[in-house]
VOMIZA-701503 format. One record per residue: x, y, z of N, C-alpha, C in turn; residue in three letters. Coordinates in steps of 0.001 Angstrom, whole numbers, plus 524288, in hexadecimal, padded with zeros to 5 digits. Layout:
// residues N
XYZXYZXYZALA ...
***
This chain:
// residues 303
3591149D2E5FC5C355A6499AF5FF45353E7495155FBE5MET 35266496505F6E5350C1492415F3513552D48E735F242MET 35A15490935F1A835E9548D415F0A935F7B489995F539LYS 35EF448BA45FA0835FBA488655FEAC35B9C4840C5FEE6GLN 356BD485615FD7335288481805FD723539F47D2C5F998THR 3558A47EAE5F4D1356C947ACE5F0CF35B2D4773F5F29CLEU 35F24479885F531363794765A5F71B3619B472765FB34LEU 35E2E4743E5FEBA35C18470BB602B0358E246C6060037LEU 355DC46DBC5FC25352B2469D25F97E3561D465C25F6D9ALA 35A56467925F43E35DF7463F95F1AA3608D460645F5A6CYS 36201462A75FA1A3647A45F815FE2F360BF45B4360024ALA 35BC045C9D6008B357E5458C76025635747454615FE6AALA 35725455C65F960356B7451D25F53E35B5E44E285F54FVAL 3601B450695F5D4364D144D325F600364D8449A45FABELEU 362E544B955FF1C362AB4485B603D035EF8443C960314ALA 35A81444D1600AE356CB440995FFAB3590043CA05FBE3LEU 35BB843E955F7D835E1E43B0A5F40D36236437A75F6AAALA 3654A43A0B5FA133694E437185FCDC366E8433006005DGLY 362844345F602EC35FE9430AE6065435DBF42C1E6032AARG 35B7542D285FE8335961428F95FB3835DB8425545F976ALA 36242427985F816366A64246C5F656368B3421105FAD1GLN 368C9423395FF8136AC342057604013673E41BBD6055EALA 3626641BB96039335ECC41785604C635F66412D660126GLN 36348412D55FDEC364CB40E3A5FAED369BA40C0E5FD6DGLU 36996407245FEE836DF5404EA601CB36E5C3FF2060099PHE 372C23FCC460211373D33F74C600E7375283F458605E4THR 372C73EFC460689373ED3EC5160AF6374863E6C6608D8VAL 379103E45C609CA379E33DF0060817379673DE3860245GLY 37AEB3E21E5FF4537AA93E1C35F993375603E30D5F74EGLY 371603E3CA5FA9B36C263E5335F8C836B7D3EB185F923ILE 36A0E3ED8C5F4D93692A3F32C5F4B0363713F4525F5FBGLU 3629F3F8085F97735D553F9605FB2E35C233FF205FA0ATYR 35718400295F99F3550D405745F9C8350B74059F5FDCEGLY 34F3440A485FF7134B5E40AD0603A33468C40DE7601EFLEU 3421240C1C603D233D6E40F5D6043733D2C410E0609FATYR 340794147B60B88341534158E6111433C4D4171F613E2ALA 338FD41A286113C3343141BF7613C53306541783614EBASP 33114413176123632D8E40EB0612EB3302040A2D615E0TYR 3350040ACD61768337B1406B561A4A338EF401F061710GLY 33981402B1611E433A623FE4360E6633F613FEFA60B3EARG 341B43FA9E609BC3465E3FAA76066D345703F728601B7ALA 348813F8035FDA13483A3F4B85F8FA34DBC3F33B5F743TYR 34E2F3EEAB5F4E3353333ECE45F2C4353DB3EF555ED63VAL 358263F2295ECBC358EE3F51C5E7EF35D393F2DC5E479ASN 360643EF435E692364A23ED015E383367BA3E9355E6CBGLY 36B723E6B25E44536E993E2CE5E6FE374203E2F55E4E0TYR 377E83E3985E86D37D623E3DF5E6DA3809C3DF815E942THR 37E113DC095EC37380DF3D7E25EEDD3821E3D35A5EB42GLY 384E03CF7D5ED72386573CAF05EA5C384C73C5BA5ECBFSER 382A63C5705F192381223C0635F3C637D373BD8D5F04APRO 37D743B85D5F054379E03B5595ED183747A3B50C5EF93VAL 374183B5E35F4AF36F163B59A5F76436DEB3BAD25FA01GLU 369703BD0D5F8CE367EF3C2255FAE9362C53C19F5FDD6VAL 362AC3C3856029B35DE23C3D3605AC35CAC3C99C60686VAL 3588A3CB746041E356F53D0E8604CE354433D15860A1CVAL 356003D4E260D7D353B53D53C612BB34E463D7A8612ADPRO 34B4A3D67C616BB346153D8C961741346623DE90618ABALA 34A943E01561B8234B623E58E61CF03511A3E6F461C25THR 352213EBEC61B5C357733EDD061AC5358133F2B961E1FVAL 35CAD3F34A6208735DB73F7C4623EC360A93FC01620E7GLU 35F2D400E5621E8361F14054361F663618140A16622DATYR 3660240C226247536658410E8627963629F410C662C3CGLU 3629D40C5E62EFF35F7F40BE6633B9359DE40A5F632E6GLY 3582B409F462DFA352C84086A62CE43527F402E262ACEGLY 34E094006462B6534D1C3FB246296D348CB3FB6762551SER 349C63F90A620C53462C3F97A61C65344B73F41261A52TYR 33FB73F3366195433DE13EE4E6171033F543EE1A6114BSER 341813E9B760F8F343053E90F60A1733E5D3E6BA6072FVAL 33BC83E9D6603EF336D03E84260198336EE3E7AE5FBAATHR 33B293E96C5F91933B363E9575F363340963E7DF5F147GLU 340903E5CA5EC8A3455B3E53B5E9773448F3E8405E46BILE 347F73EBFF5E3613476B3EF625DED6348AC3EC815D9C5SER 3471C3EECB5D57A348493ECA75D05234E273EBD15CFADSER 34FA93E7495CDA5355133E5E55CC53358BC3E5B65D110TYR 3569B3E57E5D5C6359E83E5CD5DA7035E163E18A5DA91ALA 35CB63DCBB5D920360733D8665D925361AE3D6815D39DPHE 35FEF3D9365CFAA360813D75F5CA47366373D6525C8E9ALA 367113D1E15C64236C383D05E5C4413703B3CF7A5C89AGLU 36E733CE055CD4D3721C3CC8E5D179373DE3C6F25D071CYS 3785F3C65E5CE0837A1B3C1425CC2737B463BD6D5D083ALA 37C863BF595D53F37E033BBD65D981379643BA135DCD2SER 374F03BC945DC453708F3BBB35DFC936DFD3B66B5DEBCLEU 36E053B2EE5E2AC36BB63ADBD5E229366C83AD195E568GLU 3665A3B0005E9A1361E33AF545ED1D3604D3B4955EF62SER 35B303B5915EF92359513BA6B5F1E03547A3B9445F527VAL 354643BB8A5F9D034FEB3BB125FD5734DDC3C0875FE6ETHR 348D93C1555FD71346723C6745FE2F343123C65A6031BLEU 342CA3CAB6605E6340653CAB060B2133A763CB0360B0BPRO 3381F3C8E860F37332923C9D561002331B63CFB461095GLN 32D8A3D19260E5432C6E3D72C60E6E32DD03D9DF6095BGLY 330C23D73B605FA331F13D985600DD32D183D9075FD68MET 32B8F3DD515FAEC326AE3DD705F7F7327663DE0A5F219THR 32BD73E0155F05232C713E14B5EAC1331DB3DFCD5E8C2ASP 331F13DD2C5E448336C73DC195E172335FB3DE3C5DBFBILE 3390B3E2235DA93338083E4EC5D5B833B043E2A25D113TYR 339EF3E4D95CC9033BA63E2DC5C77A3415D3E12B5C761GLU 3424A3DC6A5C557347893DA6C5C42734B193DA3A5C8EFSER 348DD3D9C65CD9034C023DA025D25D350533D5E75D277ALA 34F4D3D1325D05C353313CCF95D04E3546A3CB2C5CABFPHE 353643CE715C6FE354253CCE75C187359C43CB3D5C07AGLN 35A5A3C6D75BDBA35F783C4DF5BC0D363273C3BE5C097ASP 361023C2345C507364423C0015C93F364F03BA345C7ECCYS 368BA3B90A5C4B63690D3B3E95C23D36AA03AF845C5F3THR 36CAE3B0D05CA9636E213ACC65CE60369E73ABEB5D280ALA 365CB3AF045D26A361D53AEDD5D68735ECB3A9BC5D659LEU 35EFD3A6BE5DAB335C623A1AC5DAF8358213A1795DF23LYS 358D63A4485E3643552F3A3FA5E7C8352E73A9545E8F3ASN 34DB93A9AA5E90834B093AE945EA29346D63AD895EE38VAL 346F43B0795F279342DE3B01F5F67833FF83B54B5F698SER 33AFD3B51B5F51C337C83B9CB5F4C13341C3BA1F5F96ELEU 333033BED45FB5A32FE03BF646001F32A053BF295FF1CPRO 327263BD0E602E53217D3BD78602B931FFC3C3406031CGLU 31BE83C4AA6005531A423CA266004931BE63CCFC5FB54GLY 31FA83CAB75F874321163CCE65F35F31C753CC395EFB2LEU 31A843D07C5ED75315A13D0375EA8B316653CF485E4B5GLU 31ABF3D1165E27C31B913D02E5DCE83215D3D0115DBA7TYR 322933CD8C5D751327F13CD655D556327F33D05A5D031ILE 32AF13D4825CFE932ABB3D82C5CB9A32D693D6105C6ACSER 32D8D3D9505C29732FB13D7C75BD8B3355F3D5F25BDFDASP 336923D1805BBA333BE43CF975BAD033F1A3CF0D5BFE0GLN 33C853CE4D5C44933F5F3CE1A5C93B343763C9C65C93DVAL 342073C51C5C73F345B83C0BC5C721347393BF3F5C18CPHE 346B93C2D25BDFC348083C1D35B87F34DC73C0215B805TYR 34EB03BBCF5B54F3540C3BA215B446356D93B7C85B8F3GLY 353FC3B63C5BD0D356713B3875C18A356F33ADC65C014CYS 35B073AC875BD3135B763A7815BA8C35CD23A2F35BE26THR 35E393A3FE5C31535F6839FBC5C6BB35AE139E845CA68SER 356D63A1AE5CA48352583A0DE5CDB234F6839BFC5CBFBLEU 34EC53982E5CF9B34C7D393245CE3D346EA392755D028GLU 345AC3947F5D4B134068393E85D6D933F44398825DA6DSER 33A363999D5DB07338D439E3E5DE093335339DB65E033LEU 332C939EFF5E53332DA239F685E7AC32C4E3A5355E826VAL 327F73A6C15E5DB326203AC225E65C322C93AC7C5EB4DLEU 323703B0995EE6A321353B0B05F3B631B693B1E05F3E1PRO 319003B0215F825313913B19B5F923313323B78E5F976GLU 30F0A3B99D5F74A30E583BF435F6F530F503C1475F17DGLY 3128E3BE715EE6E313A83C02E5E91A30EC13BFCE5E5C7LEU 30DAE3C3F65E2D3308F63C4265DFA030A1E3C4445D9C7GLN 30ECD3C6315D84D30F8B3C7495D2C43154C3C6DF5D13ALYS 316563C4C25CC9331B7C3C5205CA2731AF73C83B5C51DTHR 31F243CAFF5C3B831ED53CEA25BF4C322423CCE35BABFCYS 322A23D0305B6E4324DF3CF135B1C332A663CCD25B21BTRP 32B1A3C8155AFFA330353C5845AF8D332EF3C4D55B4D6LEU 32FDF3C4675B9003322B3C4145BE3C335EA3BF805BED0ALA 334C83BB195BC28338113B66D5BC8B339C43B48F5B724PHE 33A603B8175B37B33BFF3B6A05AE34341CA3B5475AE06ALA 3432B3B1DB5AA5E348A43B0525A97C34B323AE065AE61ASN 348163AB5E5B18E34A303A87C5B61234AEC3A2D55B451CYS 34F5F3A1C15B1F13502439CE75AF113500B398085B275ALA 3510C3988E5B79435131393FD5BB0834C56393795BE73SER 348C2397275BE1334431397255C18434063392E45BFC8LEU 33FD538EEB5C31233C8C38A6E5C1C73378538A415C4FCLYS 3379638C735C9B43333438BDC5CD4B331ED391155CFD1ILE 32CE8392785CFC532B433973D5D26C32603396455D507ILE 32549398A35D99432079397F75DC9931E0339D4E5DD98SER 3190739DD75DC14316143A2A75DCF7312B13A2075E1DAPHE 3121A3A6265E4FE30F253A5BA5E9E7309453A5D65E8FDPRO 306623A4D85ED27300AC3A4E95ECDE2FE8A3AA5B5EBBDSER 301A63AE675ECC32FFF43B3CE5EC05300C23B5C85E670THR 3033F3B29E5E31F304BB3B4895DDF12FFEB3B57F5DA8CPHE 300053B9EA5D78D2FB713BB795D4862FC763BC665CEBFGLN 301403BE035CD45301E23BFD95C7E03078A3BFB35C613GLU 3084D3BE395C11630D3A3BF265BE5930C493C35A5BA44MET 30FE63C7125BA0130F543CB625B64E313953CAF85B225GLU 312043C9BB5AD5B315CE3C9505A91E318953C41A5A92EGLY 31B883C2D65A51E31E753BDE45A520322483BDD55A9B0PRO 321BA3B9FB5AD11324AE3B9E25B1EC329513B62C5B1B5THR 328A93B1A85AF0C32C923AD825AF2932ED03AC615A9BEPHE 32F9E3B0555A69B331AF3AF865A14D337273AD175A18AARG 337F23A90959E6833D023A64659E2033EA13A4045A36BASN 33AD23A2435A66133BD039FD95AB7A3394339A705AB7BTHR 33C64396425AB7C33A68390F75AA933384438E505AF7APRO 33400390445B18F331B538E105B64532FEB3886A5B56ELEU 3305E3854D5B99732E8937FE65B97C32A0437F045BD48GLU 329E5381FB5C18D325AE3818D5C55F32406387075C700HIS 31EEB3880E5C6AB31CB138CF75C8893188338B885CC83ILE 3191B38D485D14C3152738C6C5D54D3125F391945D64AALA 30D323917B5D61430A28396265D74D30645394BD5DB94CYS 306CA3974D5E02430394396135E4AF2FE95399515E4EDHIS 2FDA239C935E0F92F8E439FC75E0DE2F43739C625DF68ALA 2F00D39C9E5E2742EB693998A5E1592E8AA39B8C5DC79VAL 2E8A13A0AE5DBB52E68A3A3115D6F42EB123A3ED5D332VAL 2EADB3A1D25CE6E2EF3A3A2735CACE2F08F3A8385C9ECPRO 2F5693A9C45CAC42F6F13AF305C9CC2F65B3B0A25C405PRO 2F5FE3B5B25C3092F5783B7995BDB22FAC23B7765BAF8ALA 2FB233B4785B6B52FFEC3B4575B39D2FE7F3B47B5ADD3ILE 302753B5945AA8E301CD3B5895A4E9304823B0B45A2A5MET 3033F3AF6B59DCD3057E3AACD59B5330B683AB0659AEEASP 30DA43AFC559A8E313503B027599D5316513B0ED59EF1ASP 313BB3B0685A373316963B0EF5A86031A7B3AC7E5A916ASP 319333A7DA5A70831CD13A3735A6E431E023A22F5A132PHE 322A339FFF5A0383240D39E6859AF1320B2399CA5992CASP 3201D399305940031D20394D2591D631F6138F9D59398ALA 3249038F4B593E43271138A785959A325C73892859B3AGLY 3253C38D2A59E83323D238C455A3F631E5C38A055A459THR 31AB838C305A1583156838A135A1633155E3845159FC9TYR 318E4382EB59C46318E437D9A59A3331B60379A559DDCALA 31F9337B275A0AE3228E3773B5A39E3223B377DA5A989VAL 320D337C655AB7E320C937D455B12531BBF37B325B398ALA 31C0837A205B8AC3176F378915BBA6315A137D215BEFETHR 3109A37E4A5BEB230E3F3824D5C1F330BC837F9D5C6ADLEU 30D69381325CB5A30B8037EDF5D036307DC382CF5D2DDHIS 303043812C5D3E12FF0F384C15D5E92FC89382645DACAVAL 2F9A3385935DDDB2F726383885E2942F30337F675E159PRO 2F20A37C055E51D2EE18377F55E4822E8CE37A5C5E32FALA 2E63C378145DF4A2E110379D45DDC52E0E737E5D5D9FEGLY 2E572380275D8162E584384C85D4A92E7473839A5CF13THR 2E88537EC15CDE02EAAE37D8C5C8B72E6F937F335C457ALA 2E1EA37E315C4F62DE2C37F985C0D92DE0A3857F5BFFCASP 2DE72388885C43D2DE7638E3B5C3B12E34A390045C0A8ALA 2E7D038DA45C1BF2EC9438F165BEED2EC5038D585B938TYR 2E9E9388D55B83A2E973386F45B2CF2E5D838A675AF92ARG 2E28638D735B2352DEF1390EE5AF6D2E0D3396935AF41ALA 2E509397CF5B21B2E6C039D405B2A82EA8C39ECE5AE52ALA 2EA183A3AF5AC862ED993A5B75A8762F3483A5065AA17ALA 2F67D3A3545A6762FC093A28E5A7852FD1F39D605AA1FGLY 2FAEA39C7F5AEB02FBD5397A25B1932F9F9392DD5AE8FTRP 2F5CB3936F5AB882F3A538EF55A8B12F76038CE85A483LYS 2FB8E38FE05A35E2FF5938E2159F73302EC389D25A185ASN 303363892B5A6B430686385075A8D33041D37FB35A795PHE 3075037C505A56C30571377155A41B30512373A15A8F3LEU 30858374AF5ACE53085B371945B1AC306F63750C5B64EALA 3027A373F15B8BB300BB376D05BD602FF7A372D15C19DILE 301EE3736A5C62D3012B36FB95CA6C2FF8E372955CF6BGLU 2FC2F3701A5D2712FA553727D5D74E2FDD4370D75DBDAGLU 3029A372D85DBE9306493716F5E016309E3375FF5E169ASP 307C837AB65E16230AFF37F595E26530D9937F2F5E7B5ALA 30B3E37C495EB7830D8637C105F0B6312EF379A35F0B7GLU 3144A376B55ECB53199E374945EC4B31DA2378EE5EBE4ARG 31BFF37D5F5E9FE31FB2381835E8BF31F57385F75ECAEPHE 31F48384A85F1A931F82388AA5F5B63251938A425F6CETHR 328DB387615F4BE32E65388A65F54D3308038A995F034GLY 33595389D55EF3A337F738C525EABA33836388F85E5E2ILE 336F4383ED5E6393377C380B75E197334BA37B8C5E23EALA 33465378B05DDEE332483736C5DE0E3368A36F9E5DF9FALA 334EA36AF95E164338BA367185E2F833B023646C5DE34VAL 3401D364725DDC8342CB361E55D979342BA35C0B5DA34SER 3433A3592A5D5EA3437E353795D632348A7351B65D88FALA 34C9A355115D84F351BB3539F5DA6035170352E05E041ALA 353BC34EB45E245353BD34DB15E7DC3591334F1D5E9FFSER 3599E353EA5EBCC35EAE355D75ED8835F28355D95F36DLEU 35ACA355345F63E35B14355FC5FBDE356CB3530D5FEB4SER 35768352AB603D835357350966073D352B73544D60BD7THR 34E0A3543F60E2B34CFB357A46129D34A763546F616EETYR 34CA5354C561B9834A6F352006200F34C323549E62514ALA 3489235508628DE349CC3570462E1A34C7E35C5662E03ASP 34ABE35FBA62A6534CD23650762A3F351FF365A062778GLY 354163615B625263592C3618962289358853601F61CCEILE 35A713636A6196335AAF36239613CE3601335FFD61299LEU 3603435B76610133651B358F560E9F3653635838608C2THR 36961359FF6062F369D3359916008836D903552D5FF18THR 36D62353935FA26370AD34F4A5F84C376423510E5F71CSER 3774D356135F7B237C7D3584A5F6D337C6235E0B5F829GLY 380BF360BB5F752380DD366515F87937CFD3693E5F4FBLEU 379E336CA25F75E375B936F485F47C374F0374C25F699ALA 3725B378035F3793708937D215F53C36ADD37C8D5F6DDASP 369A237E165FBB03646937D475FDE03621A382885FF6CILE 35D57383875FDB535A8C388455FF263553B386C66015ETHR 353E138915605CA34EED387F26086334B8438CD360854VAL 346A938C3760688342CF390686069733E4A38ECC60A1BHIS 33BCE392AF60C8E3370F3916D60F6D332733912760BA3ASP 32DCB3901E60DAB3294B38F3960A43327B8394056071EALA 32957398B0608C43281F39D72605D832C0D39E8360187SER 3304439B5A601573345139C2A5FD6B338FA39F355FF63GLY 338E93A0EC6044C33D4D3A3E760680341D93A031607A7ALA 346863A1D46062A34B2739EA86070C34CC739F0960CC5ARG 34D8939A7760F5534ECA39A72614DF35402397E16161EVAL 3560139491612A035B0F3920E6136935DB33912260E30LEU 362E33915D60E2D365D6390086097536B2A38DEF60B0DHIS 36CD4389C960875372003879C60967374283859B60438ALA 3792B3869B6034437BA7385015FE5F37FCA380DB5FF75ALA 37FE037CDD5FC1A383E4378DF5FC7B3839C3759760167GLY 37EE53740D602F437E30370E9607AF37B7436BC960653VAL 37C03367E9609CB3797C362DC60909374C63621F60C94ALA 373F1365B76103A36F5A3656D613A036E2436AD0615C0SER 3694736B8861777367A33708D619A03635D36F8C61DA6LEU 363EB371E062231360063714A6265135C0A375B662607SER 357183744F62679352D637815626AE350AF378A662C32LEU 353553765E62FFD35138376106353D350A737B62637E3GLU 353A637F386362635341384686388734EA73879063663ALA 34C30385A763241347DA3888462FE2342C538779632D0LEU 33F2C38B31632BA33A0D38A496352233720385E36325BPRO 3336A38391635163302D37F97632AF32D2B381E762E19ARG 32CC537ED7629DF329F2380BA6254F32B5C37DB062075GLY 3298337F9E61C0532A9737D44616EE32F283802261470ILE 332E637D236124A3377037F6D60FC53385837CF360A67TYR 33A683802F606D733BD137E67601A0341BE37E6D6014BILE 34404379EC60018349B03795D5FFF534B6C3787A5FA54ILE 34ED037BE45F86C350F137B7B5F32635689379775F374SER 357AF375365F09B35CE1372D85F0A435F19372E95EB2CILE 363D4374F15EA9F36693374DF5E5A336BA4371DD5E654GLU 36C5D36DDF5E309370F636A8A5E38437276368635DE29GLN 3771E3699C5DC70379213676A5D78F375AA368585D2E3GLY 3734D36CF05D29036FF036E315CE2536A6236C285CEB3GLY 36938369525D2EB363EE367825D3E73614A36AF65D7F9GLN 35C0D36AF25D7D43590636E6A5DB373547036B625DD7CHIS 353D936B975E28D34F6F3691F5E52134D1236CFB5E901GLN 347E836CC45E9873453B370055ED60341C936C8E5F0C1VAL 3425336D065F5DA33F2E36A125F98933B9D36DB65FC92LEU 336E736BF75FD9F3336036EBC601293330E36B7860624LYS 3349D36DBB60A8E334C936AB860F62331F836D99613C2VAL 3301C36A956178F32DD236CC161C543319B36BE8620C7ALA 332BD370286239C3364236FA16281C333613703B62D35ARG 
***
């Protein structure tokens, strides 16, 4: 009787193990795992090769629908082909080194509601040039944007509160916009000494004196009250590559054009074109990034 009980117990354990293993699956090159009891899924890895990845808000598995709320540690790390990633609304956590050393990654759209960016999430993303951090974000962690050699412009939301540890080591920022009325808590080494010397800190109207008195922020030699300029992904370049009128963007030659809405979400992209219509988009403010012949221009337009 005891032997039969032990055999039944072993069979139950094996069945549970098999069920847990079956809950790891792949769709479109994205590997998922499930918190089945909570109706949630997480991204556990990536085996695909497309240059542009859109992580869905929900994923289907064996007749069930699960909200995609997390990206696990190292899930996309060292994906050499990945150039653009869009993460869904409802995602709350991105864990350590999730995009570390994605050296081709240039465009990142992060969801509102994301509360923190963990250690080394974008470490070594050497093609990343500009980034808008979403409303709701409160904290960035150790070396989150270190060794991002091309990152020149970053915008922090009004909800931002704290940097933990050196965040931008070996990252040559030129413009930092912080929309928080109260200066977030940072340390002197969160930005490199060279960044403090040459970059411009853009803050909300009426807050410059508070930033000049705040630990870390007071190290910036240039502080300007014009953070509203940086509601999109970048500052406007001096290069005149395009014109915009009546819902049509026209460039001076073939260009790569990317359109973001005012929250920083990517809504249109076209490569190798001389014009692009925005007429199908809803009325609102849009940020248009144009790359042509090694030059870069960003326009903020109202449609």
